[in-house]
C-alpha positions as CSV (number, residue, x, y, z in Angstrom):
1,X,2.6,14.8,11.9
2,X,1.6,11.9,14.9
3,X,2.8,8.2,14.7
4,X,-0.5,7.0,12.8
5,X,0.2,9.1,10.1
6,X,3.6,8.6,10.1
7,X,2.7,4.7,9.5
8,X,0.3,5.3,7.0
9,X,3.1,7.4,4.5
10,X,5.7,5.1,5.0
11,X,3.4,2.1,4.0
12,X,2.2,4.3,0.9
13,X,6.3,5.3,0.5
14,X,6.7,1.4,0.6
15,X,4.5,1.1,-2.1
16,X,5.9,4.4,-4.3
17,X,8.8,2.2,-4.2
18,X,8.8,-1.6,-3.7
19,X,7.3,-4.2,-5.4
20,X,6.5,-7.8,-5.3
21,X,4.2,-10.8,-5.5
22,X,1.3,-9.8,-4.8
23,X,-1.0,-10.7,-1.6
24,X,-4.1,-12.2,-2.4
25,X,-7.7,-10.4,-0.8
26,X,-11.3,-11.2,-2.1
27,X,-11.5,-7.1,-1.5
28,X,-8.7,-5.2,-2.1
29,X,-8.6,-2.1,0.3
30,X,-9.6,1.1,-1.9
31,X,-6.8,3.2,-2.8
32,X,-8.7,5.8,-4.9
33,X,-11.4,6.3,-2.6
34,X,-9.6,6.0,1.2
35,X,-8.2,9.5,2.6
36,X,-5.5,9.1,4.6
37,X,-7.7,9.3,8.0
38,X,-9.7,6.7,6.3
39,X,-6.5,4.3,5.7
40,X,-5.5,5.2,9.2
41,X,-8.5,4.1,10.8
42,X,-8.3,1.3,9.2
43,X,-5.2,0.3,9.6
44,X,-6.1,1.0,13.4
45,X,-9.4,-1.2,13.9
46,X,-7.8,-4.1,11.9
47,X,-10.2,-3.7,8.8
48,X,-7.3,-4.0,6.9
49,X,-3.8,-5.0,7.4
50,X,-0.7,-3.1,6.5
51,X,0.2,-5.9,4.1
52,X,-3.2,-5.2,2.5
53,X,-2.8,-1.7,1.8
54,X,0.3,-2.1,0.2
55,X,-0.6,-4.8,-2.4
56,X,-3.9,-2.8,-3.4
57,X,-1.5,0.4,-4.3
58,X,0.7,-2.1,-5.8
59,X,-1.9,-4.0,-8.1
60,X,-3.4,-0.6,-9.0
61,X,0.2,0.4,-9.8
62,X,0.3,-3.1,-12.0
63,X,-2.6,-2.6,-13.3
64,X,-2.1,1.3,-14.6
65,X,2.3,1.8,-14.9
66,X,2.1,0.3,-18.4
67,X,-0.3,2.8,-19.6
68,X,1.6,5.9,-17.9
69,X,4.9,4.4,-17.2
70,X,5.3,6.4,-13.7
71,X,7.4,4.1,-11.5
72,X,10.9,3.0,-13.3
73,X,12.0,1.2,-10.2
74,X,9.6,-1.0,-7.9
75,X,11.8,-2.2,-4.3
76,X,10.7,-6.4,-4.8
77,X,10.8,-6.4,-0.7
78,X,7.7,-3.6,0.0
79,X,5.3,-6.6,0.7
80,X,8.1,-7.9,3.5
81,X,8.9,-4.4,4.5
82,X,4.6,-4.2,5.5
83,X,4.7,-7.1,7.2
84,X,7.2,-6.0,9.5
85,X,6.1,-3.5,12.6
């Protein structure tokens, strides 16, 4: 696993265990359609930031978790963690 893949995996883990106020973004990252390689490329190119990615995952969790109840706990510091380099 290369450094970029580790970064993406860490961000995804932060989303799964993290939550907090969502960052408003006009065009959220399409976390349903993008592959891991596309996410890594988007982060590397600056197409979106770590915070944009985490916020998009958190938004999706917020939208669907009431129906599925898949997440029992979310880290309130997820966006702050995503802001750290």
